[in-house]
C-alpha positions as CSV (number, residue, x, y, z in Angstrom):
1,M,0.0,0.0,0.0
2,G,2.8,2.4,0.9
3,A,4.6,1.7,-2.4
4,M,1.3,2.2,-4.3
5,M,0.7,5.5,-2.5
6,G,4.3,6.5,-3.3
7,R,3.8,5.8,-7.0
8,R,0.5,7.8,-7.0
9,S,2.2,10.7,-5.3
10,A,5.0,10.6,-7.9
11,V,2.5,10.5,-10.8
12,G,0.5,13.3,-9.2
13,A,3.7,15.4,-8.8
14,V,4.5,14.9,-12.5
15,M,1.0,15.8,-13.6
16,G,1.0,18.8,-11.3
17,A,4.3,20.0,-12.8
18,A,3.0,19.5,-16.3
19,A,-0.2,21.4,-15.5
20,L,1.9,24.2,-13.9
21,A,4.1,24.3,-17.0
22,A,1.1,24.5,-19.3
23,G,-0.3,27.2,-17.1
24,L,2.9,29.2,-17.5
25,A,3.1,28.6,-21.2
26,A,-0.5,29.7,-21.9
27,P,0.2,33.4,-21.2
28,A,3.3,33.3,-23.3
29,V,1.4,31.9,-26.3
30,A,-1.3,34.5,-25.8
31,Q,1.3,37.2,-25.5
32,A,2.8,36.1,-28.8
33,R,-0.4,37.3,-30.5
34,R,0.1,41.0,-30.3
35,R,-2.8,43.3,-30.5
36,I,-2.5,45.9,-33.3
37,R,-5.0,48.7,-33.3
38,F,-5.3,50.4,-36.7
39,A,-6.9,53.9,-37.0
40,A,-8.0,55.7,-40.2
41,V,-10.5,58.3,-41.2
42,F,-11.8,56.4,-44.3
43,S,-14.9,54.3,-43.8
44,D,-15.4,50.5,-44.1
45,Q,-17.1,51.1,-47.5
46,D,-14.0,52.8,-48.9
47,I,-11.8,50.8,-51.2
48,R,-9.0,51.2,-48.6
49,G,-11.3,49.7,-45.9
50,E,-11.7,46.6,-48.1
51,A,-8.0,46.4,-48.6
52,M,-7.4,46.6,-44.8
53,R,-9.9,43.8,-44.1
54,G,-7.7,41.7,-46.3
55,F,-4.7,42.8,-44.2
56,V,-6.5,41.6,-41.1
57,T,-7.3,38.2,-42.8
58,D,-3.7,37.7,-44.0
59,L,-2.4,38.2,-40.4
60,A,-5.0,36.2,-38.6
61,G,-3.5,33.7,-36.3
62,Q,-0.3,35.8,-35.9
63,F,-1.7,39.2,-34.7
64,D,-5.0,40.5,-33.4
65,V,-5.5,43.4,-35.7
66,E,-8.4,45.7,-34.8
67,L,-9.7,48.1,-37.5
68,H,-11.0,51.4,-36.2
69,L,-12.2,53.2,-39.3
70,N,-14.2,56.4,-39.9
71,A,-12.2,58.3,-37.2
72,T,-13.9,56.2,-34.5
73,L,-10.8,55.8,-32.3
74,F,-8.8,59.0,-33.1
75,R,-10.0,62.0,-35.0
76,Q,-8.3,63.1,-38.2
77,G,-4.8,64.5,-37.7
78,T,-4.3,63.1,-34.2
79,E,-3.2,59.6,-35.2
80,L,0.5,60.5,-35.4
81,V,0.6,61.9,-31.9
82,A,-1.2,58.8,-30.6
83,I,1.5,56.6,-32.1
84,Q,4.2,58.8,-30.6
85,R,2.5,58.5,-27.1
86,N,2.2,54.7,-27.4
87,N,-1.6,55.0,-27.5
88,L,-1.9,53.5,-31.0
89,E,0.0,50.8,-32.8
90,M,-0.8,51.5,-36.5
91,A,-2.4,54.2,-38.6
92,N,-3.0,55.6,-42.0
93,L,-1.1,58.9,-41.8
94,A,-1.4,61.9,-44.0
95,P,2.0,63.2,-45.3
96,Q,0.8,66.7,-44.3
97,D,0.7,65.6,-40.7
98,I,4.3,64.4,-40.9
99,S,5.4,67.6,-42.6
100,R,4.1,69.6,-39.6
101,Q,6.7,68.0,-37.4
102,I,9.4,67.5,-40.1
103,P,9.4,70.5,-42.5
104,A,11.5,68.7,-45.0
105,W,8.6,66.3,-45.6
106,S,6.6,69.2,-47.1
107,V,8.1,68.4,-50.5
108,M,6.1,65.1,-50.3
109,T,2.9,67.1,-50.2
110,S,3.6,69.4,-53.2
111,A,1.8,69.5,-56.5
112,Y,3.3,67.8,-59.5
113,L,5.8,65.8,-57.4
114,F,4.6,62.4,-58.7
115,R,3.6,61.8,-62.2
116,D,1.2,59.0,-61.3
117,A,0.7,56.2,-58.7
118,E,3.5,54.1,-60.1
119,H,6.0,56.9,-60.0
120,M,5.0,57.5,-56.4
121,R,5.5,53.8,-55.6
122,K,8.9,53.7,-57.2
123,T,10.0,56.9,-55.4
124,F,9.1,55.5,-52.0
125,A,10.7,52.1,-52.8
126,G,14.0,53.9,-53.8
127,D,16.7,55.9,-52.2
128,V,14.6,59.1,-51.7
129,G,11.8,57.2,-50.1
130,R,14.2,55.3,-47.8
131,E,15.8,58.7,-46.7
132,F,12.4,60.2,-45.9
133,N,11.1,57.2,-44.2
134,R,14.3,57.2,-42.0
135,M,13.5,60.8,-41.0
136,A,10.0,59.7,-39.9
137,R,11.5,56.7,-38.0
138,D,14.3,58.6,-36.3
139,Q,12.3,61.7,-35.4
140,L,8.7,60.5,-35.0
141,N,8.8,56.9,-33.9
142,V,7.0,55.9,-37.1
143,H,7.9,53.0,-39.4
144,V,6.4,53.6,-42.8
145,L,5.2,50.4,-44.5
146,G,4.3,52.1,-47.8
147,P,2.2,54.8,-49.5
148,L,-1.5,54.0,-49.9
149,Y,-2.9,55.7,-53.1
150,F,-6.4,56.9,-53.2
151,G,-6.8,59.0,-56.3
152,T,-5.4,61.8,-58.5
153,R,-6.8,65.3,-58.5
154,H,-7.9,67.0,-61.7
155,V,-9.5,70.3,-62.6
156,N,-13.2,70.4,-63.3
157,L,-14.6,73.5,-65.0
158,K,-18.0,75.1,-65.8
159,P,-16.8,77.3,-68.7
160,R,-16.2,75.6,-72.0
161,K,-12.9,77.3,-72.5
162,R,-10.2,74.8,-73.8
163,I,-7.3,74.4,-71.3
164,S,-3.8,73.5,-72.6
165,T,-1.3,75.4,-70.4
166,P,-1.5,77.2,-67.0
167,A,-1.9,80.5,-68.9
168,D,-5.3,79.3,-70.0
169,L,-6.6,79.2,-66.4
170,A,-5.7,82.8,-65.8
171,G,-8.7,84.7,-64.3
172,L,-10.7,81.6,-63.7
173,K,-12.0,81.2,-60.1
174,L,-10.9,77.8,-59.0
175,R,-12.3,76.5,-55.7
176,M,-9.5,75.2,-53.6
177,P,-9.8,74.0,-50.0
178,P,-9.1,76.6,-47.3
179,G,-5.5,76.9,-46.2
180,E,-2.3,78.5,-47.4
181,A,-0.8,75.4,-49.1
182,W,-4.0,74.7,-51.0
183,Q,-4.4,78.3,-52.1
184,F,-0.8,78.3,-53.3
185,L,-1.5,75.1,-55.3
186,G,-4.3,77.0,-57.1
187,E,-1.9,79.8,-58.0
188,A,0.7,77.3,-59.2
189,L,-1.9,75.9,-61.6
190,G,-2.3,79.4,-63.0
191,A,-5.9,80.0,-61.7
192,N,-7.4,82.4,-59.2
193,P,-7.8,80.2,-56.1
194,T,-11.0,80.8,-54.1
195,P,-11.7,79.1,-50.8
196,V,-15.1,77.5,-50.5
197,A,-16.3,75.0,-48.0
198,F,-16.7,71.5,-49.6
199,A,-20.4,71.3,-48.5
200,E,-21.1,74.5,-50.4
201,L,-19.2,73.7,-53.5
202,Y,-22.1,72.3,-55.7
203,T,-24.1,75.5,-55.2
204,A,-21.0,77.6,-55.8
205,L,-20.5,75.9,-59.2
206,Q,-24.2,76.1,-60.0
207,T,-24.5,79.8,-59.3
208,G,-21.1,80.8,-60.8
209,T,-19.5,81.8,-57.6
210,V,-16.6,79.8,-58.8
211,D,-15.7,78.6,-62.2
212,G,-14.3,75.2,-61.2
213,Q,-13.0,72.9,-58.6
214,D,-10.4,70.1,-58.3
215,N,-10.9,66.6,-56.8
216,P,-10.3,63.0,-57.7
217,L,-12.8,61.9,-60.4
218,P,-14.8,59.5,-58.1
219,T,-15.3,62.3,-55.6
220,S,-16.6,64.5,-58.3
221,R,-19.1,61.9,-59.4
222,T,-20.2,61.2,-55.8
223,M,-20.8,64.9,-55.2
224,R,-22.5,65.2,-58.7
225,F,-20.3,68.1,-59.8
226,H,-20.7,66.9,-63.4
227,E,-24.3,68.1,-63.2
228,V,-23.1,71.8,-63.0
229,T,-19.9,71.7,-65.1
230,T,-19.0,71.1,-68.7
231,Q,-15.5,69.6,-68.7
232,F,-12.8,67.7,-66.8
233,V,-9.2,68.7,-67.6
234,L,-6.9,65.8,-66.6
235,T,-4.2,68.0,-65.1
236,S,-3.1,65.2,-62.7
237,H,-1.7,67.8,-60.4
238,L,-1.8,65.9,-57.2
239,V,-1.3,62.2,-56.6
240,A,-3.2,61.7,-53.4
241,Y,-1.8,59.2,-50.9
242,D,-1.5,58.4,-47.2
243,L,1.2,56.4,-45.4
244,L,0.4,53.0,-44.0
245,S,2.5,53.2,-40.8
246,I,3.3,51.3,-37.6
247,S,4.9,52.3,-34.4
248,A,8.7,51.9,-34.7
249,R,8.9,50.7,-31.1
250,L,6.4,47.9,-31.8
251,W,8.2,47.1,-35.1
252,D,11.6,46.8,-33.4
253,G,10.1,44.4,-30.8
254,L,9.0,41.9,-33.5
255,T,10.9,39.0,-34.9
256,P,12.1,39.1,-38.5
257,A,9.5,36.6,-39.4
258,Q,6.7,38.8,-37.9
259,Q,8.1,41.9,-39.6
260,A,8.1,40.1,-42.9
261,A,4.5,38.9,-42.4
262,I,3.3,42.4,-41.7
263,Q,5.2,43.9,-44.6
264,A,3.9,41.3,-47.0
265,A,0.3,41.9,-45.9
266,A,0.8,45.7,-46.2
267,D,2.2,45.3,-49.7
268,K,-0.7,43.2,-50.7
269,A,-3.3,45.7,-49.3
270,I,-1.5,48.6,-51.0
271,E,-1.4,46.9,-54.3
272,A,-5.1,45.8,-54.1
273,S,-6.2,49.3,-53.2
274,T,-4.2,51.0,-55.9
275,R,-5.5,48.6,-58.6
276,R,-9.1,49.2,-57.6
277,H,-8.7,53.0,-57.4
278,L,-7.1,53.1,-60.9
279,M,-9.9,51.0,-62.3
280,Q,-12.5,53.2,-60.7
281,E,-10.9,56.4,-62.1
282,E,-10.9,54.9,-65.6
283,E,-14.6,54.1,-65.2
284,M,-15.2,57.7,-64.2
285,V,-13.6,59.0,-67.4
286,N,-16.0,56.9,-69.4
287,F,-19.0,57.8,-67.3
288,F,-18.4,61.6,-67.6
289,R,-18.1,61.3,-71.4
290,T,-21.4,59.5,-71.6
291,Q,-22.9,62.4,-69.6
292,G,-21.8,64.8,-72.4
293,L,-18.8,66.3,-70.7
294,E,-15.4,66.8,-72.3
295,V,-12.7,64.9,-70.7
296,Y,-9.1,65.5,-72.0
297,A,-5.5,65.9,-70.9
298,P,-3.8,69.3,-71.3
299,D,-0.1,69.9,-71.8
300,V,0.7,68.3,-68.4
301,A,4.5,68.9,-68.9
302,A,3.8,72.6,-69.1
303,F,1.7,72.5,-66.0
304,R,4.4,70.5,-64.1
305,A,7.2,72.9,-65.2
306,E,5.3,76.0,-64.1
307,A,4.2,74.5,-60.8
308,Q,7.6,73.3,-59.8
309,R,9.1,76.6,-60.8
310,R,6.7,78.4,-58.5
311,Y,7.3,76.0,-55.6
312,L,11.1,76.4,-55.8
313,A,10.8,80.2,-55.9
314,S,8.5,80.2,-52.8
315,P,9.2,80.0,-49.1
316,L,7.4,76.6,-49.1
317,S,10.5,74.9,-50.5
318,Q,13.0,76.4,-48.1
319,A,13.1,73.2,-45.9
320,W,13.4,70.8,-48.8
321,P,16.6,68.9,-49.0
322,A,18.9,70.2,-51.7
323,G,18.3,68.6,-55.1
324,V,15.4,66.4,-53.9
325,L,13.0,67.6,-56.6
326,D,15.5,66.7,-59.4
327,R,16.1,63.3,-57.8
328,I,12.4,62.6,-57.7
329,N,11.9,63.8,-61.3
330,A,14.6,61.4,-62.4
331,V,12.9,58.3,-61.0
332,S,11.7,56.2,-63.8
């Protein structure tokens, strides 16, 4: 009996030790699945929202990624500070928000910097992009995963005047969003920039308060601006993008395999979003033509040359690294 009790005690001790080990291991396994909260202002109906749902799916089992869209977790413009304060792991950051803390980054918000979405992608994938991303990392605690394209802005006019060069926009009242940088952009296009609230823009076009506006084509259709205008001039003056970004502190705490998984999922989401946006923009060109509007490209090279000349001659370019514009222009 004593020997049997001894064996039972030994077995019990082993089982107890195994249970203790399992209990200690469980938190470690749970801890390996890091929570990543992602904040963005776009909605779940946005093409980017769909792309980010794919991001979550691709990382399922490795990370608990929570999507907080439509500015439900942090309001627009506060996401960067939230990352810096360790209150947020990941966000879709506007380059303008980065440029407020790093003035050199303002070049990345200027008109006619990128020729199209592919030129933007190549720039960020090359030496210039790596240098600017390193600034964001070193100074802001932000690791940039890549640029997330969401459309190209074009000029949309009520007058039927044919536009070829910036000189053809002289005297036309072009609605631009309020703010010094936006108003300067309107001047760089050759127009007379006029600030009008977005909610009042349809009426302003209808009544002739302004002669035109600029937005990505899908936005113009959503807001039905084609009902009160006659033409779209494909100036391609601003390639719109945000930066898919993650906390550098979090990133540095990950294993190389985990970093590779996140980067691969981000690359896939960015590619899917870009493809869908480009398809949608092409659909908009066809739609506007069926509605009887003219849709054509002006002398974009003339617009680019004039806009870049104006930027370089203005105080807005004082913080730009020497030669950076030439380096970006040379990316092919």
